C-alpha positions, 0 to 999 in steps of 0.5 A, a space after each residue: 897680350 895684343 888687346 886690339 886683335 883680340 877685340 877685333 876677333 871677338 867683334 867679328 865672331 859675334 857678328 858671324 854668330 848673329 848672321 848664322 843664328 849661332 850662340 857664341 860664348 864670347 867671354 869664353 872665346 875671349 879668354 881662349 884668345 887672351 891666354 893664347 896671345 899671352 902664353 903661346 905667341 898667337 898674334 892673330 886668328 890664323 896662328 891657332 893650331 891643334 897644339 894651341 888647344 892642347 896647351 890651352 885646355 890641358 895646361 894653361 886653363 888648369 893652371 890659371 882658371 878657377 873652374 869646376 871640372 864640369 865646366 870643361 864642356 862649356 869651354 870645349 863648346 866655345 873652342 869648337 865654335 871658335 874653330 868653326 869661325 876660323 874655318 868659315 872666315 878663312 883664317 885657317 884651311 879646311 884641313 887645319 880646322 879638321 885637325 883641330 876638331 879631332 884634337 878637341 875630341 881627344 881633349 874633351 874627356 881629359 879636360 875635367 880631370 886636368 881641371 880637378 888635378 891640384 898638381 896642375 894648379 898655379 900658385 894663385 889658383 891653388 891658394 887664393 881663389 878668394 881674390 876673385 876669378 877675374 883677378 886670379 887670371 892675372 894673379 894679382 889686382 894691379 891698381 887700375 885707376 878705373 872707377 869701381 862699379 859703385 861709383 859708376 852707378 852715380 854718374 848722374 852728377 858730373 865730377 867737379 873739375 876743380 883741381 883742388 877737389 878732384 885732380 885730373 888723372 895722368 893719361 897716356 897720349 898717342 904719338 903725334 904720328 898716330 894722332 895725325 893719322 887718326 885725324 884722317 878717319 874722323 868723318 866730321 873732318 872728312 866731310 868738311 862739316 866741322 865748326 867754322 873757326 874764326 882763326 883756324 890754326 894751320 897745324 892740323 892737330 892745333 886745329 883739332 884742339 881748337 875744334 874740340 874747344 869750340 864743341 865743348 865751350 860754344 853754344 852749338 845748339 844741338 849740332 853736336 848731339 842732336 839735342 841743345 841741352 845735351 850739347 850744353 852738357 857735352 863738356 861734363 860728359 867728355 870730362 867724366 869719360 876722361 877721368 874714368 880712363 876706361 871703357 864705361 858700359 853704354 847703359 851707364 853712359 845712357 843713364 848719364 845722358 838722360 840725366 842731362 836731358 831736360 825732358 823727353 826720351 833720348 836715343 842714347 845710341 844715336 847720341 853716341 853715333 853722333 859723337 863717334 862721327 865727330 871723332 870724340 867717342 867710340 863704342 866697342 862690343 855689342 848688345 849688353 857688353 857695349 862700352 864707350 870710351 874717348 878716342 885718342 884724339 879726344 883724350 889729347 884734345 881735352 888735355 890741351 883744353 885743360 892746359 889752356 884753362 890753367 888746369 894741371 893735366 898730367 901725362 902718364 909716363 911710358 912705363 916701357 922705358 922705365 927700369 923694373 922698379 919704375 914699371 912696378 911703381 907706375 903700375 901701382 900708381 893706377 893704370 887702366 887694365 888695357 894700358 897696363 897690359 900694353 906697358 908690360 908687353 912692351 917692357 918685356 919685348 925690350 929685354 931678353 927673358 933672363 934679363 927681365 927676370 933678374 931686374 924684376 926679382 931684384 926690384 921685388 926683393 924686400 918690397 911690400 907684398 903688392 909690389 912683390 906680387 906685381 913683379 912675380 906676376 910678370 915673371 910668371 909670363 917668362 919661359 924656362 930660358 929665365 931659369 938661372 936668374 929665377 933660381 938664383 932667388 931661392 935663397 931669398 926667404 920672401 921670394 923662395 916660395 914663389 921661385 919654387 912654384 915658378 920652377 915646378 910649373 915649368 917642370 924644372 927641378 925644384 925643392 918642395 915647399 915646406 909647411 912653413 913656406 906654404 903658410 907664409 906664401 898663403 899670407 903673402 898672396 892673401 895680402 895682395 887681395 886686401 886692396 880688392 877686398 876693401 874696394 868690394 868686400 861683398 865680392 871678396 866674401 862670396 869668393 871666400 865662401 866658395 874657396 877660401 883657405 881651410 880652417 886648419 890653415 887659418 888657425 896656423 897662420 898666426 905663426 907666420 913671420 909676415 908683416 901683413 899677417 895681422 891685417 890678413 887674419 883680421 880681413 878673414 875674420 870680417 869676411 868669411 861667412 862661416 861663423 866658426 871659421 871666421 872666429 878661428 881667424 879672429 883668434 889667430 889675429 889676436 895671437 899674431 898681434 900678441 906675438 908681435 907685441 912680445 
C-alpha cells in the first residue's frame, strides 16, 4: 500500500469537508483507500471506478472487515462522500462520478447480506475476531516496535539514554539523495535563519548534522521553541520521538511539553510549528487525530549525533533486499507499521507472484505460528497467478488449512476443511493473537466477549496436535468473560497438558 498518497488524500478530504460543512468519516474512507491500494491497484484517487466499489464493498469488505450487517449504511455513506470529493476535486469526471453513484445505489441493499454471509469471510475474520479489529485487517499483528498506549501515557519522564539501560532502536534512514532534497524544503535553512556555526562543514548533510547538534546541545535561549526551558529539554523530546519510531498523538506530545515547562501555559501547537520550521518535526492529520513524528532529516541527524557521542545507534536493514526468511525475521524484530507495509510492498514488487509465494511458503514450513502467520498474510495479497506454488503446499500439514482457504477465497478448486483441520487452524490463528493479548489483555477480553470461539469448539481444542495448544487454551481461560466458557477452556487446557505429558 502506498501510505503517502492515502495520507495526502485523507488530509485533503478533511479540508474539503471543513470548507463545505460536510461531515467526513475519515476512518472509513481511509479503509476504502487502503484496501483499494492493497488489492485493486489503485495508486491515486483518479484510479477509482464503479468496479472498484463493487470489489471493495461486496468482496473485500466482507472478507476482511469485522462489522455487523447494519454497519453497511455507514460504509456506503462514506463511499458516497468519497465520490462527491472525487468529483468536486476533479479527480474523476462528472460522468464517472455519476456512474459510481449509480453503482453505490445498487450495492447499498446487497452489502448487508454480503457482510452477514459467512461464506464470504476470510480466514482471519471467520475464526479470530478475538485478535481485534485493527489486527484483523492485516490478519496478524506484526511486532511493530511502536510504544504501546500504556507507555505513551507516561511520556512525562524522558527515557534514559544510557545504552546499557535502553538501547537505541534500529531506524530506517532515507537515502542520501532524499535527504539532500529534503534540506531544500527546511524553512529555517531556506531563510538563512539557522544557528551560526563556528566551523561549518562544506558538505550540506554534514552541516545539517552540525546544526542539529548545536540545537540540542547548546544554550539556545528559546530561539528554537520560543521558550528557554523547552530549548533545554529539546534533546529529551527528540530522543523520545526517535525511540518511538512512530507517529505520536499530538495530545501526548503536548503533555510531554507541559512537563518540560517550568511554569505558565505553553501553546504546544505553536511549539510544534516552530520545530517543523526548523525541519525537526512534522505533524500529520488534524483535530483529534493529529500526530507528530520526526522528519527523515531529524532521524538521520540524531543518529549522527548519537554516533558522535559513542552510542550504539543501529540502522535497520532494507528488508526489500532480504530473502523470504530475512523478511519475516526482520518484521518479527519490530518495524513501525508504515515501514513494514513499505517493506512488504517493495519486497513483493521485486518478484513475480508465483516466485514470492514459493519463497514465503518455503520459509513458513515448520516455522513458529507467528512467523508462519506473517508469511501467510503476505501470500494472501497475491492473486490466482500464484496458484500452482500455493497448491503445492497442500501436502504440508501445518500449511494445508491456510492453503485451502487461499484457494477457496479465489474461487479456485479446493478440498473442504475437515473438522480436525478446522480445529488445528483455529488454534494456530489464536496463537498469533497471544503477543497482542499479553500486551493489552483488556482489549483482547473485550473482543473475545464480542466474537470469541464458541464453547463447543473450545472444548475440542485439547485434541489438537499443535505446539501452542496449551498456551492458547490457558489464554482463553484467563480472558473469556463468560465464566462457563472460561471454565471449559481451563478444563481443555488441563486435558491438553495431560495429553502432552503422556
